[in-house]
N, C-alpha and C positions, 0 to 999 in steps of 0.2 A: 474454936468461941465466936472467932469474926467471921468464920463463913456461915455459923450458924445464925447468927445476925443477920448476915445477908441473903441467907434464904428463907427466913422470915418475914425480912421486908417485902422480898417478893412476893409471899403469898398475902402477906398483909394488902397492898396494894392491886395484886391481881383479883384478890376477893373484892375490894373496892370499885375496881372497874366492871368486874362482872353486874354487880349491882346498878353500877348506871348503866349497864348494858339493858337490865331487863325494865330500870324504870325509862330508857328512851323506847323501848320494844312497846311498853304499856300507853306511855305517849305518843308513839304512833298510831295506835290503834285507835285512841282518842282521836287523833285528830284526823283520820279516815272516817269516823264513826260521827263526826263533827259535835266532839264533846263527850260523848260518852259511846258504852261497847254495848251494842244492844244484846240481851239476853242471848240468843240464837246463834251470837258468835263468840259466846264466854268459852263453850268446852276446846272452838279450833283456838282459841288465844291463848288458853291454857298451856294446852299442848305443844302449840308453836313455840311458847316462851320456854319451856322447857328443852326443846331441843335446841332454840337462839341460845339460853346458858350454855348449855352445852357445846356448842360450836364456838362460841366467843372464849370459852375457857379454855379450849385445845387451840385455838388461833393467838391468843394473847400469850400465853403459855409458851409459846414457841418460838414468840418474836421476842426483837429487841427493846423492849418497849420496858425494860425493867434495869438494863443497863448503866441507865445515865442517871443524873442525881436531880432533883425534882426543883429543886430552889435556882439551879444553872438551867431549866427548862429551854429549848429553841426552836428554831424552825426544823434543824434535823430531828428532833423529838416529835415534832408534828408530821413530818414525813413517814416515821415509825408508826404512829397514831392512823395513819392515812393506808398503809400498807396491813396493819393490822386485821383494822377494821373490815377492808374490803375482802381481804380472805376468809375471814369469819361471815361475810354476807354471800360470799360465793358457795362456801361451807354449808350456808343453811340453804340456800337454794338447791344445791345439789339434793341433799338431807329429803327435804321438800318433796323433791321432786320424786325419789326414790320411793319414799313414804305413799304420798299420794296415787303413783301409776303402779306401783310394783306390791304394793301392800293392801291399801284401801280402796285402789282401782276407780278412783275420784280423779276429777279436774280440780285442779289448785283455781280456788275461787280469785276474783278479778281484785276485791280490797286487800288481800292477803299481797296482792304482788306492790299494790301502792304501798301498804304499810310498810314492807320491808325497804321500798324505796326512803319513804320517810325515816324509818329507824337508822337507816344508812347515815343519813346526813344528822341526826339527831345525837348518834353515838359519837362522831366526830366533834361535836359541837361540845358535848358534857366532858369526853372524855381530855379533849384539847383543853378545855376551859380549865378541868378539875388540875391540872399541871401547871397552866398559867396563873392561878388563885394560890397555888402553894408557891408558888415562886414570888409571886407577890409579896406574900404574907411573910416570908421566910427571910426576904431581902428588906422588909419595911425597918426601919428603925426612925425613931421621932427626932429630926434635927436639933442640936442646940443651935437653936436662936441666935443666943447671944455668941457665939462664937463662928457664926455663918460669913464666909468669903462671897461674897457675889461676882460672879465670872461673867466676861465677854470671851467668846470663842470667834475668831477670826479664821475664817475658814467650813463651808461646810461640806466636804468632801471626805472621801474616809476616813481621813486623820479626824478632823473634826466630829464624823459621826462615833468613832471609837470613842474618841474621850469625852463627846455627851454621854456615851452609855456607858462607860467605866465609872463617871460621876454620879449618876441615876441611880445605878446599883451597888454604888460603895457609898451609903449615909455618912455615915462614918468619918469621909473625907470633910464633910461640913461645906460643902461648894455649893452653891446654887446658880445655875445659868440662867442669866437672865436673858440671853436671846444670842444670837450667831449670826456673824456678818458672811458675807461672801460677793466677788466680785461677777459670779456669773449671773446676770439677772433674772435667766430663767429660775433660779431656787428664791429668789427674792419672795417675801411673805407667804414662804410655802414653811410646812412643821416638818420638825424632825424628831420623833421621839415625844410630841407633843409641846418641842419648843421652838419659836418663829425665828425665820431668819428676816434680821430686823431692816438691812439692807445691806448697801455694798461699804467697800470698808474706806470710801469717801466719807460716808454716813458714821462713821467713831466717833465722831466730835460731838454731833450732835444724841446720839446715843449716849455717850459719857455724861452731856449734859443733864440729859432727861432722868436718868437713871442714876440710883446711888450703885455705883460700879467700883468693887475692891480690887481687881485684878483682870488683865486683859491676858488668854492665852492665844499665841498666833500658831495655827494648827496646819500651817502650809511648810511640808518640808523643802518647798523647793522658791519660799517666799524670793521673792526679787529686794535689792538691796534698797531700793525707792520705795518699796512697802513699807520695808522694817522700819528705816527713818520716818516714817512719816507718822507711823503706829505710835515711835518712842516718842516723837516730839509732842504729839497730841496727849501719852500718857502723862508725862512730865510737867505739862502745863497743867494738870488736875491731879497732880500726887497720886494717881493711878499705876500700881506694879505691873511689870508687863515681863512675861517669858514666851519664849518660842523650843519649837521640835528644832532638834539638829539637823540637820542638812540630809539628804536622802543616802548619801555615803555613809552616816555614821547609822543609819537605821538599817541595819544589816540584815537581823530576822526579819524584819516586815511587821514587827508587834510592836502596835503602835500604846502607849501607856501613861497618863500622866504623869508617872517618877521619871520619862524620861525629858521633860522638859526643862529646859536651862535659861540661865539667865542671858540675855542679847549681848554677844560680845561684839568688840569695835570691828574684827572679822564679818560678821555678818552684814557690816554696814557698807561693804567694799564692792559686794556685787559681783563675785568671780564667781563664774560657771565650776561647775566639779568637772577635770582635766579625765579625760578620758584616754588611756592607754595602749598600747599597744603591747600586751602583753607579750605574747609569743616572741617577740623582737627583741624586748628587754630580757626575756627569761634565756634567750640561745646567747646572750654575752655576758649575762652574769652567774646562771647555774651553774654550779660544780667547777665554776674557775676560784683563783685566788685573786681577792680586792684588797688594795690598800685606799684608805683616806687619808689624807695630810690633814690637819687641823681638826682632827675626828672628834676632840672634845667642846668644839664650838659649835654655835647653835645652828648652822648650816651641816657643818662636819659631824654632828650627831644625827642631825635628823637621815642626812645621808647613811650613816649607819645602819639606822632604824629600819630605812626601806630597802637596803640592798638585803640585809638579813631576811626580807621576805621574797625573796627571789632564789633560796637556797644556794648561798656560794658556799663552794669548797674550805674557804678559809677568807676570815674579814680582819685584814690589820687596820687597828687603830693608832696611827701615829699622830702625836702631840707633846709638847714641850709643858704642858699641864697634866701635872699628876695628878692633881685634885679633880679637876675636869673628868680623866681618864677613869679613876677611879667609882666616880657616880655613874659616869656610863656604864661601867661592869656592872657595877649594885640593881641597876636599870634592866640589866640584860638578865642578872643571875636566876631569873624563873624560869629561861628558855633550856629546853631539849637539847638544843643545838650551841649550847653555850660555849664548849671546848672548841668551836670553830672563830670564836672573835679571840682576837690576840691585841693585847694593847701593849704597845711601845713608847716607852718617854725618849723623846730625840727631837731634835731641832733641825730643820730644814735645812737650814745654813752652814751646819756638820757632815762636809763631805764623805768622812769617813764612815761615819752614824749611817746615813742615807744608803751609800755603797754596803753597807754591813745590811741592811733591810732588805736591800733588792735580791742581793745575792744569797740570804737566809732563807726567803721565804718567797722570791720568783713570782711576785706579782703579774697577772697576766690583765689585769684592768688597774689603772691609776686615778681616782678621784683628788684633784688638788685643790683644797678648801681652805687652807691653814694662809694668812695673810694678816696683815696688821691694818686695819678698814676704818679704822676713827680719824677722821679730817684732821680736827684741830690738834690732836695729839702728836699726828703723825708731821706738821706743821714746826712742831718745839722738838720733833726727832727725826728729823729728816735722813740722817745718818742709816738709824734703825730701819726705816720706811724705805730705803735703798737696797738693804742688805736681807731684809727679809721678802719682801715682795719680788724683788727682780734677783738679786742673788740665789734667793732660795730656791725660784724658780727656773733659775738655768740649771742648779745641780742637780734638782729632779728630770730635770727636761734630759740632760744629759747622760743620768742613770739609767732613766727609760727607754734613751736609745741603744746606750752599750747593752743593755739587759734584755733588750728586743722584747719588751712589751707589748700587748696586742694593742691597747687603746689608752690613751692619757688624756685627760678631760680637765680643764682648769675652769675654776669660777672666776668668772672676773665682776667689774659693776658699772654701771652708767656713768660714773665718775671719770670714768678713764675717756671717754668721749668729749674732745675738745677741754683738757684737763685744766683744773685752775689752784687744783692744789698738787701738793708732794705726793701724799697718796692716790691720788688718781692718775699722775702722770707714771707713776710706779707700774701701775697696775695696764696701762696702756703698753707699757715696754713691756712687761710680763706676756702680754696678749700678741705683741711684736717677736718674742723669743719664742713663743710655741709656736706662731704661725712658722718663722723662719725655719726653725727644727722639721717641721713637718714637711717640707719639702725635698729633701735628703734623707729620711729617715723608712726605714718599714715599720716604723709604729705611729699609729692613727692618731697625732696630733690635732685637738682640738680646743676651743673656749666656749665657754656658756657665758652670755653678760646678761645682766639684768639689774632692776633698780633695789630698791629696799624693799626691805622683809621687816614684815609685822613681830615684833618682841624681839628680835636675834639682841643680843648682850651688847651693849651700849646704844642701844640705837633712843630715837626719840621715845617711842611709847612706854617701856617701861620708867624713863625719866619724866615723862608726865606723870605717870600715875604714882609716882614715890613724891612729887611735887603736889600731887593731892591729897597725897596721905598727909603730909604736913600740913594742910592748910591754905596751898599756894604761895605766892602767885606759879602759874605756870608760865615759863619765859620760851619765846619765840624770838627768834633771829629777825623776820621780818614778816609783815600780815600779809605780803603775798608771795612769801616764797610758797613754791610747790614740789611735791615728789613723786615719783611710782612708788605703790604698795604695793605688795604682794602676800600671802602667809608664806611661812616657811615652808609649809608640806606642799604647796602646790611649786612654789620654787623648784623641790628636790627632786618632784615627778617629773616635771619636765625637762630639766637637768637628766634624769637615767633616761627618758623619753630621748630627747637630744641626743645622749652618746650613744644610743642603740639606732639611730639615724646617722648619723658622721660615718663619713670614710678617711676624713684626712685632712685639716689644713683650714678648716670653717671654724666664724666665729658667729656661732649661732643666737641669735637674739631671741628674748623671750617678750611674746603681748604680754603687755604691763596695764593694758588698758588705758582709762585716763587718767593722768596724775589728780592728785588731793591738795589743794590748800594746808599747810601745816596746821594755820589757824581753823581752819573747820574740822582738822583732827583733833584738834586740843579741846575743841566745842564739844565736839561728838564724847569724847573721853568723860569730859563734865556730866555731861547729860546721865552717861552711862552710870558713872558713880552717884549718881542719885540727886545732883547738885544742880544749881543753875551757876550760868557765867554770869559775872557781876556781881552776884549777890553773896554765893557762897564763896566762889572759886573767882579772881582774877587772871586776867593774861596780858602781859607783860610784855611789850617788845623792848630787846635790847640790843639789836644791830646784828651785823653779819660778822662772822668770826672768819677767819684766816682759811682762805681756800674754798669758802662757801662759794657757792651760785645760787641765783635767784633760783633756777629752773632748771633740771637735768634733761640728757639727751642720751639716746639709746643707739644710735649710728653717727659717725663722722661724715663729712662732708663728702668725701670721697669715696664712701662706702654704697652702695645699693643694697635695700633690702628682696632677697627672691625667696618664695613659699616654700617651703617642705611639704611633707606629705600630712605635717601635724599643724593644724591649724593655726595654734597659740605659737608655734618654735618656727621663724626665719633664719636665712643666712644674710649676715652682712659680708657682699661681696665686693673686697678690695680691690682699686685700681692700681695696676703695675705703677711704680712711681717712686719718687725719691725717698718717702719715708722708710722705707724696707733697704737703701742703700744705704742710707745714714746710717741706720742701725747697727746693720752687719760691720760698718766700719769703727765703730764708736761705742758700742756694746760695753767692750774691756775696758776703755777709758775711764768709765764711770766710778766700775768696779776695783782697779789699782788703786791701790794706796788709799782707802776709801777712809781709814780712820784718821788720816790728817787732812781730812780737805775740813773747811769751815762752810758753813750753810749754803754762801754766795756761790760757791765754787760749784758744789753740790747740784744747786738749781742753775745753775750755767750751764752744766754738763746734761741734764735733764732738758733744758731747752734746745742741745743740739741735738740729742737723743728722737724728741718729738718739740718740733717747730709751731704745732698749735698750743705749746702749753703756756697759759698766760696766769702767771701767780695773780692771784688777790688776795690783800694785806688785811681788807676785811678791819672794823673798828672795835671789834668785840673781842677782847683777848681770853675770854671762858672757856673751859673745855666742851 
């Protein structure tokens, strides 16, 4: 039944095209005859018309003209019309030559040649015009003016053009495009699909003031952070909604549509460039190998698990003492075809017997050590546990990796380990030195990757601020001038894996964190992105520094120098040979012995011996 309908539809449209061709031929003769067909030319016209109708019918029927859908007529359809018309015209000329010279033994009249040229042009106009007229009629829907959303599109490139075209040919969306903006000044005041490029992004404020605009669509996948910040601020001042296309990395298939627009996120304001990875080198040390991730249920550990799975390891061992976190991670992996390659293991890195069992049972070839206590004020109140987990746990893992001849061991560290002022930070510094010292005497390639804060990790400032905003405020900051380095979890883990691929053993890698951001600016951005106004809807309250908290963080210590690697966002902090390593070797066991019987003052004293640059900060705010 469906095939019959298709056949009937084809012959119906084909018949209409032949009729249009006859009309075109008639008007071609009128044009050549200056508005009339002289009586003496009428017999030739009728004979030629019959031949023309026949060859057009033949040419059109064997062409691709009738495979498309009229309401979606495009340039490709116009190309098919051009090819079919050209074929028909050539067939007509061939038939005319054969009939004139072979049958009638006459010369082809000059005016007939000119008529054929005019007919060719008119055919393309009439048949092409009919297609686009049907498209216009079939796609036209009267817009519901009561519910229309007036939009400005920032970006007049391919993405902006695609969005504009989608809006124009899907009137049910009830969008009306006021205009476009683009920073390419050669496009300003030009038109795309009948809509004018009103200016550059710097003209947005004026465009919003002069026009009733409900929404701004940022159609620039690679939009820099400063552009997004400027647009967000101007939209918020005028209560205009704003959305943006995801980054180039997320537009996997390259097909851009209105449905892909998303709310502007805090990550969009960081201005971090997409990471380019050396995929072959990563594949060589992960693919078809057994990989162990400690802290696998945590923010960074779980992202490590996700990204490691993209490189098809033989087996992924996710170790964590948090059974609920492991359960949720396995639920996330439940739809994967390679789920059986993921093994959740509940256990603590401070349990030597459990760790030895894990290494004996699964024989990991690569270890990513992400398990750590990381909350600065909490560890100030629980110094013993900071030492136990961050130092003893690391030492147990390092020894197990050495004994079981693991190929690579990668520890995740923090900028708080540099010139530490907190127990958490100094414990991570000791852990760095434990890893580096073991690298000197082991076949295992031990290395550390050090970086700053990641957005959205559990217990970090961003979830705290969002929670405070949801409760109506205020947002609490410890100091208006305090600043931190930030990157996304996804980016940090990408660079950790890339650094691991580069590493040969003994390195402390330092990631390029960009420019530090003031925490007060972070708070203001979050308030703005929540659709609220600072000081009106949500207040920002300064509560004082917490114990162990710094005003700003550093990424390398005074006796380290940065050495670039093959990746522009990864450096090596090369330490001078000196007292720190010697002191560590002589005292690492001292702090771990009888740990449960030491008070906080003794623990701090032992840590100062291990890391002479450790300068505890008491702070005047006892909040967590």
